[in-house]
C-alpha positions in Angstrom: -13.1 -40.1 57.0 -14.1 -37.3 59.6 -11.5 -35.5 56.8 -13.3 -36.7 54.0 -17.1 -35.8 55.4 -15.3 -32.0 56.1 -14.1 -31.9 52.9 -17.5 -32.8 50.2 -19.2 -30.5 50.8 -21.7 -28.4 48.7 -20.1 -25.6 48.7 -16.2 -27.0 47.9 -18.5 -29.8 45.2 -19.3 -26.9 43.7 -15.7 -25.2 43.7 -14.8 -28.5 42.0 -17.4 -28.1 39.7 -16.6 -24.5 38.8 -12.9 -25.3 38.3 -12.9 -28.3 36.4 -15.5 -25.8 33.8 -12.7 -22.5 34.1 -10.1 -25.7 33.3 -12.5 -27.4 30.5 -13.1 -23.7 29.0 -9.7 -22.7 29.3 -8.8 -25.7 27.6 -11.3 -25.3 24.4 -10.5 -21.7 24.5 -6.4 -22.1 24.0 -7.5 -24.7 21.2 -10.2 -22.1 19.7 -7.6 -19.1 20.0 -4.5 -21.0 18.4 -6.8 -21.8 15.5 -7.5 -19.1 15.2 -3.8 -17.3 15.8 -2.6 -19.4 12.8 -5.6 -18.4 10.1 -4.9 -14.9 10.9 -1.2 -15.2 10.3 -1.9 -16.8 7.0 -4.1 -14.3 6.4 -2.1 -11.3 6.9 0.6 -13.3 5.1 -1.3 -13.9 2.5 -2.4 -10.0 2.0 1.6 -9.4 2.3 2.6 -12.2 -0.9 -0.3 -10.3 -2.9 2.0 -6.9 -2.4 4.9 -8.7 -3.8 2.5 -10.1 -6.2 1.8 -7.2 -8.0 4.8 -5.7 -7.3 7.1 -8.4 -9.5 4.3 -8.3 -11.8 4.4 -4.7 -12.7 8.0 -4.9 -12.6 8.0 -7.9 -15.3 5.4 -6.0 -17.2 7.7 -3.7 -17.9 10.5 -4.8 -18.6 9.5 -7.7 -20.0 6.8 -5.6 -22.9 9.7 -3.9 -24.2 9.7 -7.0 -26.6 7.2 -5.4 -28.4 9.5 -2.3 -28.6 11.6 -4.6 -30.5 9.5 -6.1 -32.3 7.5 -3.1 -34.1 11.5 -2.1 -34.8 12.6 -5.0 -36.7 9.1 -4.6 -38.5 9.3 -1.5 -39.6 13.0 -1.5 -41.8 14.4 -3.7 -43.9 17.4 -6.1 -42.8 20.4 -2.8 -43.7 18.2 -0.9 -42.4 18.3 -3.1 -38.4 21.7 -3.8 -38.2 22.5 0.7 -39.0 19.6 1.7 -36.6 20.4 -1.0 -34.1 22.1 1.1 -32.3 20.5 4.5 -32.0 17.7 2.1 -31.2 18.5 -0.6 -28.6 20.3 1.7 -25.4 16.6 3.5 -26.0 15.4 -0.2 -24.7 18.0 -1.3 -22.3 17.9 2.2 -20.3 14.6 2.5 -19.4 14.4 -0.1 -16.9 17.1 -1.2 -14.3 17.7 -5.3 -14.7 17.2 -5.7 -18.2 20.4 -7.9 -19.0 20.3 -6.8 -22.8 17.9 -7.1 -26.0 18.6 -9.0 -29.0 17.8 -9.5 -32.6 18.2 -13.2 -33.6 17.6 -13.1 -37.5 17.0 -16.9 -38.9 17.1 -17.5 -34.9 20.6 -16.5 -35.1 21.2 -13.6 -32.4 23.2 -11.5 -34.5 22.8 -8.1 -32.8 23.1 -7.7 -28.7 23.1 -5.1 -26.9 25.1 -3.6 -24.6 27.5 -6.7 -26.3 30.3 -5.5 -23.0 29.1 -8.8 -20.4 27.3 -11.0 -23.3 29.5 -11.8 -25.5 28.8 -15.3 -25.3 25.2 -15.1 -26.0 26.5 -13.4 -29.6 25.6 -15.7 -32.2 23.5 -17.5 -30.5 20.8 -20.3 -32.2 18.2 -20.4 -30.8 16.2 -22.7 -32.8 18.9 -25.5 -32.9 19.0 -25.1 -28.5 18.2 -28.8 -27.9 18.0 -27.6 -24.3 14.4 -28.8 -23.6 13.1 -25.4 -22.6 14.4 -23.1 -24.4 13.2 -25.9 -27.2 9.6 -25.6 -26.2 9.6 -22.1 -25.5 10.0 -21.7 -29.6 8.2 -24.1 -30.7 5.9 -22.3 -28.7 7.1 -18.5 -29.8 6.9 -19.6 -33.6 3.0 -22.0 -33.3 1.6 -18.3 -31.7 3.0 -15.7 -32.8 2.5 -13.5 -29.0 5.5 -13.8 -26.9 7.2 -16.2 -24.8 8.3 -15.9 -21.4 11.1 -18.5 -20.7 10.6 -20.0 -16.7 14.3 -18.7 -14.8 17.1 -19.8 -16.0 21.3 -19.6 -16.4 22.3 -17.6 -18.7 25.4 -18.3 -20.9 27.0 -15.5 -19.7 26.2 -15.8 -16.1 23.7 -15.0 -13.8 20.0 -16.1 -13.7 17.3 -14.5 -16.2 14.1 -14.6 -17.6 13.8 -14.3 -21.2 11.0 -12.7 -23.2 11.1 -14.2 -26.7 9.1 -13.4 -30.4 8.7 -14.8 -33.6 9.3 -12.0 -36.6 7.9 -12.8 -39.9 7.9 -10.9 -43.0 5.7 -11.5 -46.4 4.7 -14.2 -44.1 7.9 -16.4 -44.1 9.7 -17.0 -40.8 12.1 -13.7 -40.2 14.3 -14.6 -37.4 13.3 -13.6 -33.0 13.2 -10.8 -31.0 14.4 -11.2 -27.3 14.3 -9.3 -24.1 17.0 -10.5 -21.0 15.6 -9.6 -17.4 18.1 -10.2 -14.8 15.8 -11.7 -12.0 18.0 -10.9 -9.0 17.3 -7.3 -10.2 13.2 -8.3 -10.1 13.3 -9.7 -6.5 15.4 -7.5 -5.3 13.0 -3.5 -6.5 10.1 -6.4 -5.3 11.5 -6.2 -1.8 11.1 -10.1 -1.3 14.5 -9.4 -0.1 14.1 -6.9 2.3 10.6 -9.0 3.3 12.3 -12.4 4.1 13.6 -10.3 7.2 9.9 -11.2 8.8 8.9 -14.1 7.1 10.3 -17.2 5.2 9.6 -16.5 1.5 10.3 -18.2 -2.0 9.9 -18.5 -5.1 10.0 -21.5 -8.2 8.4 -22.0 -11.0 5.8 -23.4 -13.6 7.2 -26.9 -13.2 8.0 -26.6 -9.1 11.3 -25.6 -8.8 12.6 -22.8 -7.1 14.8 -20.5 -8.2 15.5 -18.1 -4.6 14.7 -18.9 -1.0 14.3 -21.8 1.0 13.1 -25.1 -0.6 11.7 -26.5 2.2 9.2 -23.9 2.8 6.9 -25.5 -0.1 6.9 -27.9 2.0 5.4 -26.7 5.3 1.6 -25.9 4.7 2.7 -22.4 3.0 0.4 -19.2 1.6 1.0 -19.5 -1.8 0.6 -16.5 -4.6 0.5 -16.6 -8.3 2.5 -14.5 -10.2 1.1 -14.6 -13.7 4.5 -13.9 -16.5 3.0 -13.0 -19.3 2.2 -16.6 -20.3 3.3 -18.6 -17.4 3.2 -18.2 -14.3 5.6 -18.1 -10.4 4.6 -19.1 -7.5 5.3 -16.7 -4.2 5.4 -19.2 -0.9 5.5 -17.9 2.8 4.9 -18.5 6.0 5.2 -17.0 9.9 9.6 -16.5 10.3 11.1 -19.7 11.9 7.5 -21.7 10.7 4.2 -21.3 11.5 4.1 -22.4 15.6 6.9 -20.4 16.0 5.0 -17.2 14.5 2.5 -17.4 16.7 3.8 -19.4 19.9 4.7 -15.8 22.4 1.7 -14.6 21.9 -0.1 -17.7 22.3 1.6 -18.3 25.3 0.9 -14.5 26.7 -3.1 -15.4 25.7 -3.0 -19.0 27.5 -1.0 -17.1 30.8 -4.1 -14.3 30.7 -6.1 -17.3 30.1 -5.6 -18.8 32.9 -4.9 -16.3 35.4 -8.1 -14.7 35.0 -9.7 -18.6 35.5 -7.9 -18.4 39.1 -8.9 -15.1 39.9 -12.3 -16.5 39.2 -12.1 -19.1 41.2 -11.0 -17.4 43.8 -13.3 -14.4 44.3 -16.2 -17.1 43.5 -14.9 -19.0 46.9 -13.9 -15.9 48.6 -18.2 -14.8 48.6 -18.9 -18.4 49.2 -17.3 -18.3 52.3 -19.4 -17.9 55.5 -16.3 -15.7 56.7 -17.2 -12.6 54.6 -19.6 -10.1 56.6 -19.8 -6.5 56.7 -19.1 -5.4 60.0 -21.6 -3.0 60.5 -24.4 -2.5 63.3 -27.5 -4.4 62.7 -29.3 -1.9 61.7 -28.3 -0.7 58.6 -27.6 -4.3 57.8 -31.0 -4.4 55.5 -29.9 -1.7 52.3 -26.0 -2.5 52.7 -26.5 -5.3 52.2 -28.9 -5.7 49.4 -26.2 -3.3 47.7 -24.0 -5.9 48.1 -25.8 -8.6 47.1 -26.7 -6.8 43.1 -22.7 -5.9 42.7 -22.1 -9.9 44.1 -24.6 -11.4 41.9 -24.3 -9.1 39.3 -20.4 -9.6 39.0 -20.5 -13.6 39.3 -23.3 -13.7 36.9 -22.0 -10.7 34.6 -18.2 -12.9 34.1 -19.9 -16.1 33.3 -22.4 -14.7 31.0 -19.3 -13.1 29.2 -17.1 -16.1 29.2 -18.7 -18.5 29.0 -22.3 -17.9 27.2 -21.5 -17.6 23.9 -18.9 -20.0 23.1 -21.2 -22.5 25.3 -24.5 -21.3 22.9 -22.1 -22.6 19.8 -20.9 -26.0 21.6 -24.5 -26.6 22.5 -26.1 -25.4 19.1 -25.9 -25.9 15.2 -28.5 -23.3 13.6 -27.8 -20.5 13.2 -31.2 -18.9 13.2 -31.5 -20.3 16.9 -28.5 -19.2 18.2 -29.8 -15.9 16.8 -32.8 -16.1 18.8 -31.2 -16.9 21.9 -28.4 -14.0 21.2 -31.2 -11.7 21.0 -32.9 -12.7 24.3 -29.5 -13.2 26.0 -28.9 -9.7 25.1 -32.4 -8.2 26.5 -32.1 -10.3 29.3 -28.1 -9.0 30.2 -29.6 -4.7 29.2 -32.8 -4.9 31.4 -29.6 -6.2 34.6 -27.1 -2.9 33.6 -30.2 -1.1 34.0 -31.6 -2.4 37.2 -27.8 -1.3 38.4 -27.3 0.9 36.8 -30.8 2.5 37.9 -29.8 1.4 41.7 -25.9 3.8 41.6 -27.8 6.6 40.0 -30.4 6.5 43.5 -26.9 5.8 45.3 -24.9 8.2 43.8 -28.0 11.1 43.9 -25.7 13.3 45.3 -22.8 13.2 43.8 -24.3 13.9 40.3 -25.9 17.1 41.9 -22.6 17.8 42.7 -20.7 17.0 39.2 -23.4 18.7 37.3 -21.8 21.8 36.9 -19.1 19.9 35.0 -21.5 18.2 32.9 -22.9 21.9 31.4 -19.6 22.8 31.1 -19.1 19.1 28.8 -22.1 20.1 27.3 -21.2 23.6 26.1 -18.0 22.6 24.8 -18.4 19.6 22.6 -19.5 21.7 19.6 -17.1 23.9 20.3 -14.4 20.6 19.9 -16.5 19.7 16.6 -16.8 23.4 14.5 -13.4 25.4 16.2 -11.4 26.6 13.6 -8.0 27.2 15.5 -6.1 26.3 17.9 -6.5 29.5 19.8 -10.6 29.6 19.9 -10.9 25.8 20.6 -8.9 26.6 23.9 -10.4 30.0 24.5 -13.9 29.0 23.8 -13.2 26.0 26.2 -12.8 28.3 29.2 -15.4 31.0 28.8 -17.8 27.2 28.7 -16.0 26.4 31.9 -17.2 29.9 33.7 -20.2 31.2 31.9 -22.0 27.0 32.4 -19.3 25.5 35.3 -19.8 29.2 37.5 -16.3 28.3 38.1 -14.9 32.1 39.2 -11.8 31.5 36.7 -9.9 28.9 34.2 -7.1 28.6 31.8 -5.2 27.0 30.1 -1.1 26.8 29.4 0.9 25.0 27.5 4.7 24.4 28.0 6.7 26.2 25.7 9.6 24.1 24.2 13.5 25.1 24.8 12.5 27.0 27.4 13.6 25.4 30.7 9.1 24.4 31.4 8.2 27.4 31.2 4.2 27.4 31.2 2.4 29.7 28.7 -0.4 31.3 29.1 -3.2 30.2 25.8 -6.4 31.6 27.0 -8.3 32.4 30.2 -11.6 33.5 31.3 -13.2 34.5 34.5 -12.0 36.9 37.4 -7.3 36.8 36.5 -6.1 40.3 37.4 -2.5 39.0 36.1 -3.0 36.2 38.9 -0.9 34.2 35.8 1.8 36.8 34.9 2.5 37.5 38.6 3.1 33.7 38.9 5.7 33.6 35.8 8.7 34.2 37.4 7.8 31.6 39.9 6.9 28.5 37.1 10.2 29.1 34.7 12.5 29.2 38.5 11.1 25.8 39.8 8.6 23.6 37.3 6.9 21.5 40.0 7.9 23.2 43.7 6.1 26.4 43.3 2.4 25.9 42.3 -0.3 23.5 41.6 -1.0 23.9 38.6 3.0 23.1 37.8 3.2 19.9 40.1 0.3 18.1 37.7 2.1 19.2 34.8 6.2 17.5 36.2 3.9 14.2 37.8 1.5 13.7 35.2 -1.3 13.3 37.7 -4.2 16.2 38.1 -4.3 18.1 41.8 -6.9 18.8 43.7 -7.2 21.9 46.5 -10.3 22.5 48.7 -9.3 24.6 51.1 -6.5 26.6 50.7 -6.0 27.5 53.7 -5.2 24.0 54.4 -2.1 24.7 51.9 1.4 24.5 53.4 3.2 24.2 50.1 3.5 27.4 47.8 2.9 30.1 49.7 4.1 32.4 46.7 0.7 30.6 45.4 -1.6 30.7 47.8 -0.9 34.5 48.7 -1.3 35.6 45.2 -4.8 33.3 44.9 -6.0 34.4 48.6 -5.7 38.6 46.8 -8.1 37.1 44.3 -10.6 35.4 46.4 -10.2 32.1 45.1 -10.3 29.0 47.6 -10.6 26.3 45.6 -8.6 24.3 42.5 -8.1 21.9 40.5 -5.4 21.5 37.5 -6.0 18.5 34.8 -2.3 17.7 32.7 -3.2 17.6 28.5 -1.5 14.5 27.7 -0.7 13.2 24.1 1.2 9.8 23.9 0.9 9.7 28.3 3.3 13.0 28.0 1.9 15.9 29.6 2.0 18.6 27.4 -0.6 21.9 29.1 -3.4 21.9 31.6 -6.2 23.1 32.5 -6.3 25.5 35.1 -10.0 25.4 37.5 -10.4 28.0 40.2 -13.5 28.7 42.4 -14.1 31.2 45.1 -16.1 28.7 47.6 -13.7 25.8 49.2 -15.2 22.1 48.9 -16.0 22.3 45.7 -14.5 19.8 43.4 -15.2 16.5 44.4 -13.7 12.9 42.5 -16.7 13.0 40.7 -15.6 16.3 39.1 -12.1 14.8 38.3 -13.8 12.1 36.5 -15.6 14.5 34.1 -13.2 16.9 34.2 -10.2 15.2 33.2 -12.7 12.8 30.7 -13.5 16.6 29.4 -9.6 17.0 28.8 -9.4 13.8 26.7 -11.5 15.4 25.1 -9.5 18.5 24.7 -6.3 17.2 23.6 -8.8 14.9 20.9 -10.3 18.2 19.2 -7.4 19.2 19.1 -5.5 16.7 17.5 -9.2 16.6 15.7 -8.5 19.8 14.9 -5.2 19.4 13.3 -5.4 16.5 11.3 -9.1 18.7 9.7 -7.0 21.7 9.1 -3.9 19.6 7.5 -6.9 17.7 5.5 -7.8 21.8 4.2 -4.2 21.8 3.6 -3.7 18.9 1.7 -7.2 19.4 -0.6 -6.3 22.8 -1.5 -2.9 21.5 -2.9 -4.3 18.4 -4.4 -6.6 21.2 -6.0 -3.9 23.2 -7.6 -2.3 20.5 -9.0 -5.2 19.2 -10.7 -5.6 22.9 -12.4 -1.9 22.7 -13.6 -1.9 19.4 -14.8 -0.8 19.6 -17.9 -2.0 17.1 -19.5 -6.0 16.3 -19.5 -7.9 14.8 -16.2 -11.5 14.0 -16.4 -13.8 12.2 -14.2 -17.0 9.7 -14.9 -19.8 8.6 -13.5 -21.2 4.9 -15.5 -24.3 4.6 -16.3 -26.5 1.4 -15.6 -29.8 0.6 -17.8 -32.7 -1.5 -15.6 -30.5 -5.1 -15.7 -27.7 -2.6 -14.1 -25.8 -3.1 -17.5 -23.5 -0.4 -18.0 -24.3 1.3 -20.8 -22.7 4.2 -21.4 -21.0 6.8 -19.2 -21.0 10.6 -17.5 -18.6 13.4 -17.5 -18.7 14.2 -14.1 -15.9 17.5 -13.9 -12.7 18.2 -16.0 -9.2 19.9 -15.6 -8.7 23.6 -17.9 -5.8 21.4 -19.7 -8.6 19.4 -21.0 -9.5 22.0 -23.8 -6.3 22.3 -24.7 -6.5 18.4 -25.4 -10.0 17.9 -27.1 -10.5 21.6 -28.2 -14.1 21.2 -25.9 -14.7 23.3 -22.9 -14.3 21.7 -19.9 -17.3 23.4 -18.2 -18.9 21.8 -21.7 -19.3 18.8 -20.7 -19.7 18.5 -17.0 -22.6 16.6 -16.3 -23.4 15.5 -19.8 -23.3 12.3 -21.3 -20.3 11.2 -23.7 -22.2 10.0 -26.4 -24.0 13.6 -26.1 -20.6 15.7 -25.9 -19.3 13.7 -29.0 -22.4 13.0 -31.2 -22.1 9.4 -31.3 -24.2 6.8 -30.9 -22.0 4.5 -28.9 -20.2 5.3 -26.1 -16.0 5.3 -26.5 -14.4 3.0 -25.5 -17.0 1.3 -23.5 -15.2 -2.3 -23.1 -11.7 -0.8 -22.1 -13.4 1.4 -19.4 -15.9 -1.3 -18.2 -12.7 -4.1 -18.3 -11.0 -2.1 -15.2 -13.9 -3.1 -12.8 -12.6 -6.2 -12.8 -9.1 -5.9 -13.9 -8.7 -3.8 -10.8 -6.1 -2.0 -12.7 -5.2 0.8 -14.4 -5.6 1.0 -18.7 -3.1 2.0 -20.6 -4.1 2.4 -24.8 -3.2 4.9 -27.4 -6.1 5.5 -29.9 -7.2 7.5 -32.8 -10.5 9.8 -31.9 -12.4 9.8 -35.2 -15.2 12.8 -33.5 -11.8 14.9 -32.6 -9.2 13.5 -35.3 -7.0 13.3 -33.2 -4.8 11.4 -31.6 -4.8 10.5 -28.3 -2.5 8.5 -25.1 -5.3 7.5 -22.3 -4.7 6.1 -18.6 -7.6 5.0 -17.2 -8.7 3.8 -14.1 -11.3 3.1 -11.7 -12.0 4.7 -8.8 -14.9 2.1 -7.1 -18.3 3.5 -6.4 -19.2 3.7 -10.5 -16.7 6.1 -11.3 -13.7 6.0 -13.1 -11.4 8.5 -14.3 -8.8 9.2 -17.3 -5.9 11.2 -17.5 -4.9 11.5 -21.0 -2.5 13.5 -23.4 -3.4 14.9 -27.3 -0.5 13.0 -29.2 -1.4 13.6 -32.9 2.1 15.8 -33.8 4.0 13.0 -32.9 1.9 10.4 -33.9 1.9 13.0 -37.5 6.4 13.1 -37.4 6.2 8.8 -36.7 4.0 8.7 -40.0 6.1 10.8 -41.5 9.1 9.3 -40.6 7.5 6.1 -41.9 6.7 7.3 -45.1 10.1 8.7 -45.6 11.8 5.3 -44.7 9.8 3.6 -47.1 10.8 5.7 -50.0 14.3 5.2 -49.3 13.8 1.2 -49.1 12.6 1.8 -52.4 15.4 4.2 -53.5 17.9 1.4 -52.1 16.2 -1.4 -53.9 16.2 0.7 -57.6 20.2 1.3 -56.8 21.4 -2.0 -55.6 19.4 -2.6 -59.6 21.8 -1.1 -61.4 24.6 -2.3 -59.9 23.6 -6.3 -60.2 23.2 -5.1 -64.1 26.4 -3.9 -64.8 29.1 -5.1 -66.7 31.7 -3.5 -64.3 32.7 -6.1 -61.5 30.7 -3.8 -58.4 31.2 -4.7 -54.7 30.2 -2.3 -51.3 30.8 -2.4 -48.5 29.3 -2.2 -45.1 31.2 0.1 -42.8 33.6 -2.5 -41.5 34.5 -3.6 -44.6 32.6 -6.4 -45.1 30.9 -7.5 -48.5 27.6 -7.2 -48.6 26.5 -6.6 -52.3 28.5 -8.0 -55.4 26.9 -7.7 -59.0 27.0 -11.0 -61.5 30.3 -9.3 -62.8 32.6 -10.1 -59.9 31.0 -13.4 -59.4 32.8 -14.5 -62.7 35.6 -12.6 -62.2 36.4 -13.8 -59.0 34.6 -18.1 -59.3 32.5 -17.0 -56.1 28.8 -17.2 -55.7 27.7 -14.1 -54.6 26.6 -16.4 -50.8 30.0 -16.8 -51.2 31.7 -13.2 -50.0 28.9 -12.1 -48.2 30.3 -10.5 -44.8 33.5 -10.8 -45.5 36.4 -8.7 -46.2 38.2 -8.8 -50.0 41.4 -10.1 -49.0 39.3 -13.0 -47.9 37.5 -12.4 -50.5 40.6 -12.9 -52.7 42.1 -15.6 -50.7 38.8 -17.9 -51.3 38.8 -16.9 -54.8 42.7 -17.9 -55.1 41.9 -22.0 -52.9 38.7 -22.6 -55.7 40.3 -21.6 -59.0 44.2 -21.1 -58.6 44.3 -17.6 -59.1 47.0 -15.6 -57.1 45.8 -12.8 -55.1 48.1 -10.7 -57.8 46.7 -11.6 -60.5 43.2 -11.1 -59.4 44.1 -7.6 -57.9 46.5 -7.2 -62.3 43.0 -8.4 -63.9 40.8 -6.1 -62.3 42.9 -3.1 -61.9 44.3 -4.0 -65.9 41.0 -2.5 -67.2 41.0 1.0 -68.5 38.4 2.0 -66.4 39.2 1.4 -63.0 37.0 0.1 -60.1 35.0 2.8 -58.1 34.1 2.2 -54.5 30.4 2.2 -53.7 28.9 3.0 -50.1 
């Protein structure tokens, strides 16, 4: 009972309550932090998946889009031309992109033309229209119904491997002619997108729109993954990702560190409060002096306790107690003003008791203020260093200041970069000493090697550095502060400041000048970045003006309802004139309708769609105001601005049109020749380069007793054997019949 009575005191009960509060808030804070970590981790995974999504979509669009080129190839040619030109055209498509397994043409649904044939032999002769595989049947049906490009889900290829196929139907004269297809290797797409490397840091998996996983671990989709949809023309994939080893595992180390920090901080706060409450804590000072010093201690103690409680508990307590955002905002404002008021009183008190130190450091502050502008405006490193030294001497009242940098590969030699004030060859005299034994001969070299400032307030009290002390005495130096310049914690130089008076450097000066040195390093790096940026801008300007393509920058014009109704040309490069025939200086600042003399701005829909899609748009067009064809690429720049890169392709288009006309004429002549051959009285057959029959006339049908379709695609020897089987005439008799005619047979190609 006595023990309980002694223990249950106001102080101990208060400490117990504080402990319970700290434990409660520590637990709640840990739970909230865990939730935040999980959400943050999911957001980071989501951002990463979006990068992979864009990469995969871009790869697929470029490769699967080849089917449109194959479509145009087939539509623009007759059957014979297709067979003839395929082996010339197909390699160009196939070799454009890595991962294209094959491109194929399937007249009547049968793959008869495929490139490359090597490695795809199993696909030759494959009939897409009769394949009863559900997925293939569904894809082909959709292609026939819609006439659009249809992309399959990943599937095992007949020739081996995992692939996807883009297929499109071809119609000629209103009838289904066949299909064209492009097969893309899925592992190549995955590898090029960076997913394989990304799986080293995340658990990733891919599945098609049916939910079938075709890459990665199937269990990932069972663990609440972040899912990013990847559009594949007319379908989609789903990319799932979780933290490596699972969500809990991915945050465990960070959460453990936070828990350790929270509980350690809680224990320290509890110990601090308990120490403040102990009666044994008192100032060992006289009764006469207790008033002011106790007042200072009490202010600091109260501010410490209240400040810690305020920072750690007030915001969270408001969120737990109140639900109204408006009320919380009002309380936050009151709480903020109260904190500012208390802080102002503490600052005022600190200024009062430290006024003497403030006066001592005022010289250093004047130097800082004088050089602050220099840090922002300096154009060269040498100018910056020299300006710093001049400010320290002129505004700070110091007798000499210098900046030195450690030279690489020269045994640590400290090279003087800038100096101001009374030096009288002091640095040159010490050069040999620094080279011989860095860190042993001068305070400045010691500051660099130790990475810490060195203060000497009276050189008469210095027993070390004898050579430095003698050189300093000759010039009247009495005190020194040497501050290292550091980047990433590693010293690379120093600022040395000398005075002709003793005891002038306080630790207040050290704090200010150390901050000054940090500002100098920051200013130096800023200057270097500014210089690099200027150089980059010059290079970019050269690139802009030397580009062969036309480049123009525009700004949207909106009406009162914030609708885009026009756009202004802001700038254009010199090549603009070459491609458009218009001087770039003429178009700058003008509306596009004014430049081209049209009522409606050209391609407004294409140029406004890029705001929504956030993706570049590429198209070819005929622009009637200039009577030219253009290849145009447009990209949205943000802030209602966009740019275009364009090229005049009129000459190319004219050549293409001429070729199309020539092909049409050749096709017409070919048809006339076929009519003549078919009506000839002599038996006539035509073979291709492989000696396969491609045309026979009626006399030939009568001679062999076979229909044309029976002889098509066969060699003449095979035709003779078929005739023998049908009519009983031996091949020798047929040959005799042919060559007994007075008029010999003529080969026609």
